[in-house]
N, C-alpha and C positions, 0 to 999 in steps of 0.2 A: 774154354771160357772167355768172351768176350771183354774187354776192356772198354769200362763206362766212363765218357769223359766230357765233362760240363765245361763250356767256358764261357765267361761272363766276361761282358764287354761294356763299359758305360759308355757312353758319349752325348755329345751335343745336338746330336741329328745322324742322319741316314744319307746316302747318296743324292743328289740334286739330278741323276740321268747323267752328270758328264767325269763325277769324281768319284767312282765307285770302288775304289783301292777297298777302303774299310767294307764295305758289303764284302768284298771278294774272299780276303784275308780271312773273317770272319767263317765264311762258307766252309772257305780249302783247309781250314784250319779244324774244324772237325773230324775229316777223314770220312767222310761217309758223301755216300752218293746221295742220299737226299736228307740232307741234316734238318731237325726239329728247331726253328729257331722263335723266341719268345720273345715278345716287348711288353716292357711292364712300364707303362706309360706317365711315372706318377710324378717327376717335373712338371712335367706340361696340366698336370692336374686330370687326368684323363681323355684331353682333348681328343673328341672324335678328329678332327682334322691330323692333329697329330699319326694318329690310328692308322688310318686312311693314307698318307704318308709312308706308313711304314707298310704297308700292303701292296701298295703303288710301287714303291721299291724294291721289293721283294719276289713279286709274283713274276718278275722277267727271270729268276733263278729256279731251280730245280730244289727246290727246297720245302717245306711244312712249317708256311707262317701261321701265328696266332701271337695274340695279347692275352694281356691280363691286366684289367682294370681293379686299383682300390677302393676307387673313391667312389664309383657306383657297382662294388663287388657283388657278384649275382655266384662266383665259383663259391660253395662249400667247402670244399676241400683244397686247401693251397698245394698242399704234398702231394696228395693225387697228382692232380694236374699239371705241376710243372716235370714229374715224372713219366707222364704219356708220353 
């Protein structure tokens, strides 16, 4: 049976393309070839620009990025979404 690992990271932002230490640490800590990364942008009020910044930062890595908006929530089942 595979051990499931959840990593929660709170931060003020994503890499600017030059300082990627935090992004790399997050992905390497998952110990998966293609980890899932979910951004919940409530601190920015679900800013579309901030969501785009997240995808721009993580598209360069081998990962599966997703985001969950809570101000404009369309996801009916939060637990199911997080478990995907």
